[in-house]
N, C-alpha and C positions, 0 to 999 in steps of 0.2 A: 920717365914714363916708359912702360914696356912697349916694344916694337909693334906687337899685335894691336895695341890701343890706337896706333897711328893710322891703321888701315881702314878703308871703307868710308861710307858716308858719315857725316857728323852724327846723325841720330843713332847710328849703330855703335859708334864709339862711346857715346854717352850711355846707351843702354848697357854696353859691356861694363862700364865703370860702375853704374848703379847696381847691376846684377852682382858684380864682385863685392860691392858693399853690403848687399843683402846676404849673400852667402857667407861673407866673412864676419857678420855680426855688427857691422857699422850701423846698419839700419835693422832694428829688431822687429819681429812679428807684432803687428798691431800699431806700430809707431807711425805717426803722421810725418810725411816728407815735408821739407821746407816748401814754401809757396813757389809756384812756377816762375814768378818773376825773379825770385831769389836764385833759384836753380839756373835760370837762363843766364844771369850775371855770373854765377859760379863757373859755368861751363863755357861762357862767352859765345852763346849762340842765340838765335832768335827764339821767341816763345813758340813759334810753329815747329821749329826743329826739335825743341825740347818735348813738345806734345807728341811728336812722332815716336820718340824714345819711350815715353811713358806708356803710350798706347801699345807698343810692342811688348813691354813687360807686363801689361795687363793681360794681353792675349796669352802670355806664357803662364799666367796665374800667379805672378810674383807681386803684383800690385792690385789694389782695389780702389776705384774712384767712387767717392761718395758725394752725391749732389749737394753743393753748398758747404761741404765740410772739408774738401781737399782730397789728397791721394795718400793712401795708407799701404804699408807693407802687409801683404796677405799672410795669414797664418800658414806655416809650413805644414804640408800633409805629413802624417806619420806613416812611413813606409815599412811594411813587414815583408821581408824578402822570403818567398816560399822556398827558395833553393837552399837557404841556410838552415841548419839544424839548431834552431834556437827556440826558446819559449817566447811567448808574447812579451813578457816582462824583460827578458834579455834583449830582445830586438828593440824595444822602445828605449831602454837604457842606453844601448849602443848608439842610438840616434839622438840622444840628448832630450828626449821627450819627458814632460813632467807627469809621469805615470804614478798613480797611487793605487794601492790594493786594499779593498775592504773585505775582510774575512767574514762571511755570513754564517757559516756553520762548519763544524768538523764532527763527524759521527760515523758509527758503523751502520750499514744498511744491508738489507737482504732483498732478493728478488730482482736484482738488476741484471736481467738476462743478457742484454747486449754487451754491457760492461764486463760481466763475468765471462762471456764467450771470448771477448777480445783479450782478456787477461788469462785465459785458459785455466779457469778455476771452475769448480762445480757451481751450477746455477743456484744452489741453496746456501752456498758459503757466504759468510759475511765479507763485505768490502768496506774499506775506509773511503768515505766520500768527503770531499772538500768543496765547499761552495764559495766562490769569490766574485766580487764585482770590481772590474777594472775601470778606472776613471782617468781621463786626460784633461788636465786643467779643471778638474771638478766635474767634468761631463762624463756620465757613464757610457762607455763604448763597447764593453764586452761583459757578458755574464757567463761565468765558466763553472762547470761541474767537473771535478777531477776525481778519478777512482784509482786506488792502489790496492793490492792485496792487503788484508787486514794486518798481517805481521809487519809489513813495511810501514803502513800508516801509523801504527802504534809507536813507532820510533821517532816520529816527527814532533817537533816542538811548535806549538801555536805561535809563540813569539817569533820564532824563526820563519814560519810560514808568512807572517804579515810583512816581513822585510826582505824576503829572498824569493827568487823564482824557484819553482819545483825542480827544474833541471839542475840548478845550483845545489839544492838540498839533496837530490839523488846522488850527486857526486861527493859533496862535502860531508853530509851527515850519514848517508847510507852506504857510501863507498861503492856506488854503482856507476859504471861508465855507460853513458848513452851513446849508441852507435848508429841507430837509424830510427826513422819514424814513418808511419804510413798515414796519410791525411786524405780525407774525403770532404768535399764541400757540397752542401745540399741547401736549396732554397726552402724556407719554412715560413709559416705565419706564427708570430709570437703568441704563446699561451698567456693567460691573464697575469699569472704571477711573474713570469719572465718579463713581460712587457712593463709591469709596474716597476720592477727593479731597474729597467733601462729607461724609465721615464717616457714610455711610449704607450700608445693605445693598444688594447688587445687586438690581435689579428693583423697587425702591420707586418709587411714583409721583412724578413731577416735572412741572414746567411748563417748556416750552422756548419761549423768546422768540427769534424770528428777525427781525432788523432789517437793512434796507438803508438807508444814509444817503447823501444826495445833496447835491452842490455845485450852484452855479448852472448853468443849462443842462441840468438833469436828468441831471447826470453822477454816476454811482454811485462813491463813493470808499471806502466801508467796509461790510463785511458781518459781522454779529455773530450768534453762537449762544450764548445764555445759558441754562444749566440751573439751575433753582431747585427744591429739594425741596418736595414738596407740603405737608409739615407745618411748613415755615418761611416760607410765603408764601401769602397769599390775595388775591383781587382784590375790591375793594369798589367799588360803583357808586352814586353819588347821581344819581337821575334827576329832571330838571326839565322843565317845559313848554318852556323855551327851549334846553335842551341837556342834555349828559351829562358828568358828572365821574367818571372812573375812576381808580383808583390801586391800586398794589401795596401790601400791608402785610406787612412782614417780622415774623413772629410771635416773641414771647418764648418760647423753649423752653429757656433756660438753667436755669430753676428746675424 
């Protein structure tokens, strides 16, 4: 046993071992833990000491107690680090999340003033618009509209769009290197169509992420609008003297 596991009260040592098991995949999200009596024997402690450890992990959000059904491993929140220059798909893949993408439409559109302005093209010029729905474990969490200059969009394959992030396609298919992005976050109420796609009622609160992505030479190549329901996502900030770490957390609402 590691020296650190021998330190502190019994319940803290048990909590450390259970926490390590959850983080290491011994106990999977949604899995029911063995009965408290069995765990007490396993750790050679009284039921009261074991309950202290379980209550601590519940407060940390790692466990969920269900009346009459036992104790379960909570679903891990999907974190989206705002400091990293990654697409949503890349971030979820890096964290091992079961993300699927449903392509809703790909077509040329006109009259998208905000997107055209961000991409620095004429307001009347055609833009390539891609609509996608992002699902985690089958639950829709993000509805996304992405715009590219028409010439770039015409070079993208729908089959590749369905299986790759746009940042990967920019690099691999269009040979464009992404160097930075500017993102704004704005509270909105979901319009009827957006709400239907996200399985929500019209008018419910959501967070709108507006991001413009740039290639070398400060050339804008991608403009994104991503709608995320307010009850499926929250922003967490860890503040340090030397900097700030912010992330999106997609909440577990399946249960």
